[in-house]
N, C-alpha and C positions, 0 to 999 in steps of 0.2 A: 504494500500498498504506500510506503514512502517512494517508491518507485514512481507510482502514479502522482502522488503527491507534489514530487520534485519536477515531474514532465509536463502538469499542467496547472497553470497559475496565473497571476497576474499579468503577465507579458501577453497570454492570450486573452484573457477576459477585460481588458482595458486597453492595453498598447495596441491590441488589433485594428481597434476602431481608427485612430489617427492614420497608421500604416497602409491601411486601406486605401484612405484619402488620399495618401502621399503617393502611393506605388500602384494601386489600382489591383485588379484581377492576378496579375503576374505576382504579386505579393506571396502567392503559393509555391513558386518556385523557389523563392527564397527562403521560406520555412523548409521546403524539402531539403535544400543543400546545407543550411545551419544543421537540419536535422541530422543527416548523415554523418557531419562534423562532431556533434554531440554523440553521437552513438560510438564513433571511433574512442572517443576519451572514456566512454565508459566503459567500453570493453577492456582497453587498457587497464582503467582503475581496477575491473573486475577480475585480471589476473593477477595482479598485486595482491587484492583482497583473499583469494582462493591460495594463492602462496604463504600469506600470514595475516590471518583477520586481526583488525587493530580498530577500537573506537577512535584511535587518533588519527584514524583513515591516511588520505595521503600525505599531511606531516608527518606519520611515524615513518612512511616509506622515503622522504626527502630524506629524513634524518640517517637512515640507514644506507641509502645509496649516493647521496650528495652531502652527507656532513650536517652539522649543526647550522652553519649558513644558508643550507639548502631551506633546512626546516624552517628557520627564524622568516625566510621571506616568503614561505609556502604558508605559513600560519597565519602571519600577520595580514598578508594580501588577501585570504580568505577570510580572515576577521572584516576587513574592509568591504570584500564583498557582500558578505552578509549584512554587515550595518548597514550599507545602503542600499541594499535590496528591502532591509526592514523599513529603513525611510521611505521608499518606494510604497511599500505594502501600507503603511498607515495614511501615507497620501492618498492611495486608492479607496480605502476604507472612507476615509472623511468626503471623497468626492462623490464615492457612491450613495453616500449616506443623503447628500444634497438633491440625490433624485428624488426622494420624498419630502413634501413642503413642511413636514413638521420638523426638520431639522435643517430645512433652509436658513433661519434665523441664526442657528449655531455657527460662530466661526469656525473656518477648517479646522484650524490649528487646535481648537478645543476637541472635536471630534478626532484627531488623530493621536491627541494626547489619550483620552477615553480607551481608545483601540489598544493603545501600548500598554497600559495600566494593565486592562481584563487579560489580555494574551500572556503578559510578563508573570502576572500572579499564578496562571493557571500551568504554565509550565515548570515553575518552581515547585510544585506539590509533589509530582514523581514521575518517574519515566514511564511507568504503566498507564498513568491519566494521559500523558503525551502521545503514546501509541494510540490510545483509545481515541482519544480526539482527532489523531491526524487520520486513524482509520475511517472514522464518520464525515470528515472534511473529505477526503477522497471517493467516499461513495457518493455524497452529494456531488461532488465535481462531475465525477465519470456519469452518473445515472442522469444528471441535466443535460450533459453534452450530447448524450445517447438519445434522451428525450429530444432535444432540440434539432438534431439531425433527421429523426425521423419524423417530425413535423414538417422540416424543411424538404425532405424528401416527397410528402404527401401533398405539400402547396405546389410543388411542381408539376407532380403526374397531373394533380387535378387543374392545376392552371387559376388556383385561388389568387384573386389580386392581392399586392402587398404591396400598401402606401397607394394605393392607387394604380398600381402598375402590374400588368402580368411577368411572372416570373420566368426566367430561362435564359438562353444564350442571347436572345434577341436583345436583355438588358445590356450585355456587354457589347454586342456590335453596335447598337445605337447610342452608346457612351464613351465612344473613344477606342472602342476594342481592347485587347488584351494588355496593350502598353498603352493606356490613354494620356500618360503625362512622360512618356519615352523610356528607357531603358536604364537610364541614370537613377534615377529614385528608388528603382527595384534593388539596385546594389547598395544605394546608401542607407536602406533600413536594415541593413545586415546587423549593426550594431544593435537595434533594439531588438532582433530576433535573437541574438545571441544572450541578449537578457532574459528573454523568454524561458529559455533553456536551462538558466540558472537553477540548480538544485537539484539536478539529477544525480550528482555527486554523493547526494544524500544516503543512497544505497551504500555507498562504502563505508560512510560514518557509522551506518546502523548495524554493520556487518559485527562489529566487535560485542554488540549486546545481542545477537541472533543466534539462537540455539543450533541451529545445523545450517551454517553460512554454505558450505559446500554443496550442500543441496538445494539450499533456496536462492541464493545470489544468482547462478547461470540463469535462473528461469526468470528472476526479475529483471535483469539485464536485458534479456533478450527481448523480453516483451517492450521494451522501450521503443524497438523501431517501428513495430505495428502501430503500437499506440500514437507516436509521433505521426506517422503516416495517416491513420484515421482520424484522430481527434484535431492535430493541427493542420494539414493540409486538406483533409475533408473538410474542416469547417469554414476555412477562408474560401474553399471552392463554393461551398454553399450560400455564404455570406454574399459573394459575387453574384450568385444567381437570383439571389431574393430581391436585390436593392442596388441600385447603380451605387458604383464606389464612391461618388460624390456625396451621398447620404450619410455615410458615417462620418466621425469627427473624433478627433482628440478629447479626453476628457469623460466620455462615456461609453461604455461596454456597447460593442457593435450587434452581441444578442439581446442585449435592452431595445436597441434602435430597431431591430427587426420585430421584436414580439410587439413593441408599442405601436408600429405601422401596421401589423395583422389587425390590431383593432379588438383582441380578447382582453376583457376585462381584466384588470388586473395581474395580466401575463407578465408586462415589463415589470411589474412592481414585484412579483417572486423571482424572476431571472437576476434582477438587481441584487435581491436577497444571496442568493447562490455566489453571485461573482463577488458578495463582500465576503461571503463565507472563503472562498478561495482565498483572496486576499489574507485573511485571517488564518488560513492554512500554511501560507508562504511564511508568515511573520512567525508563526508557531515552531515551523521547523528549522528557520534560521537561528532563533534562539536554541534550539537543542542542539544544533550543530557547532556553534560556535562555542558554548558552554562546554562540550566534548574537547574540542580542539584547543581551545585555551588551556584547561588544565594540563592536557599533555605537554604543552608548551612550558606551563609553570612547572612541571615536573623535572624539565630539562633545562630551566634556568631561562631560556629565552624569553620568559613573560613574567610580570611580577609575581612573587611567592604567594601573595594572597587569592589568586586566580585558580589554587589549586585546592580551594576549600569546598568541602561536600556537607551536605546536611543528612540529617536519618535516613531519607529515603533515599540515597545515595546518587542525588542530584548535584552536579556541579555549579551550586547556585550562585558563586561569586563570579564565574564567568558569564553566565546568563544574564546576572544583574549588570555587570559590564558591558555587556553587548547594548542591554536594553537602556543604559545611560546614553549611549552612542547614538542609538536609534531614538533617544529624546532631542536629539539637535534637530531631528527632522520635525519637530513640531515648530522651531524658531523657522525652518525653511517655509513651513505651511503658514507663518504668520506674516514673514517680510513678502514672499512671492508664492502666494497660494497658486497663481495659473501656472507659473512653470515649472513647481516645485518637482512635478514626477519625472519631465524630462531632464531635468538637471541631474537627478541623483540616478536615472536609468543610465546615462552617458558615465557617470563615474563609475557604476556598478560594473558597466560592460567592461571597463578597462582592468578592473580585479578580476572579473570572471575570465579573461582572455588570460591573464597572468595566472589563476589556478589551474586552469586547463593546461597551458604550456608545461607549469611545473610537473603535472601528472604525467604528460608525454614525455618529460625529461627524464622522470622516475624510472619509467618503464623504459627506456631506451638503457639507464643505468642498469638494470635489473637484466636486460637481455645480455648486457657485456658481462655481466657476473655467471648468467647460464652457460655462454659460450667458453668461458673460463672454467666449467665443471665445479663450482664452488657451490651452487643450489642448483636443484631442479625445477624445471617449467611445468605446470599443472598442465592437464589436459584442456583445459577451456583456456583459450587464448585469443590474443589480438591479432585477427586475420591480415597478412599483406606487409607487416613489419620487415625491414624499418621502411619501407615507401609510405606506408600509412601515416608515417609520423612526420614524413617531409611534408606530404600532402596538407596534415593538419597545421604545423606550423606555418606554412607558408598562407592558408587559409586564414589563422588568427592573426598572423601580421598584416593580413589584406583589410581585415576589419577594421584595424587602428589607422592605416592609411587612409580610410574613408571616412574615419571620423574626421579627419581634415577638412573634408569638402563640406561638413555640415558646419557652416561659419559660425553658427550661433553657440549650441550647448555642445557640439561635437569638439570643435576647435579651443573654445573656452577650458573642456575639461582635460586636453591636451596638455595647454599651458600649465596645469597643477601637476603633471606628471613628474617634473623635474623637483618640484616640492616634496611630491610623495617619496620621491627617491632617495633625497636627503634627509627625510623624517627615517627611513628605513636605515640608513647610515649610521646617523647620529643615535637612534635606538639600538643598533648593534654594538657600538662602543660601550654602551651603557650596561649592556647585559653579559658581553663575550667573557669578564671576568668569572662571573658565577657559572656560565655554560662551560666554560673549561674546567672548573673544579668538579663540578657533577660529571664531565665527560673523561676526566682522567683515568678512571679506571678501567673506559673501554678504548682509550688512544686519543689520539688529536681529534681537533675539532673542525680541522680543514676550515 
């Protein structure tokens, strides 16, 4: 269920509306291409998990194969990844809430703060409660998408009007075709699509707390590919056939747009509640993951000592609260720039996601190097096409960074902050390296 929760989130339920408006029906191709990239990363992580399950996930593998410096970079960039994703999630929840007239008078930052407090409180109780919540969140998301797709197919077959127009391929042909705004926007939206797939690596984090990872993990990972094809690509195709691409807009879920246009009383409200649940699910998952990763880093010395603290329920509450504090910065973003909050944090998160995925692929390359030397055995479940798959993945990830430069507002501004992020990582390493060295001495150098 974590595989489902990670693969279906805010990027689809909220982000797809603005992307459709920008790129048109060809957006489905970008989702498919980025989906293949995400699947390759997940297969590499899956092979590492079956070699040695760990709740420290790829940070633990970075430590083993790339040394403490690699683990330090991987861990803190993963924290930035989920911290900024958490800000995007509370922003999405606040924007969803404004769909209902009852919450319109409530400032966006207040709604974002309430969402953070609720999910943070639930995540601190126990891992069992987290698992139960995520299970039902996933059921709601998948069930709703399946129902939406079924209704969409019925509308197409019966040619029932949607928003006063007959659905079908005629909507695409009459509104600029498959590439209404040209090919460039289809490529430029890639960073937003990469954000949409953030969270799939949660399968690896959960492996350390799974009873039979060697049985469960391959099945969960393999299911991601068809899930991407059905839910992401399939949903974009159906959305394009139901309404003209220009009817969708940023800040509103495209699913809510369609159901509101159908005219079924309350349908848009129900779907809005579902997509709000999806954002809460993503926030819930991010707090879970960073709590475990920060605890692993603290034990190795690359994060403050207090982040290793756990409560009686074996929940790493210090790491979870630390991430929650970072997400609280999003309340300020929603206060000062409520209209642009989602896009700003989306681009920052995309940079962190690219770094995380690159580190996973680097870990796997180092792992294969040890396999070739005969030091460790490679499991039967493997990343196909290595090392060519790695090369293609690195080129694709670098390409997404380059594309961000052509987004003159949010994308280029984000890249300006990258040197500051690098400087912060370097400064942080000099602060923690002595403690890291002391803890690593029995096992050798820290590289």
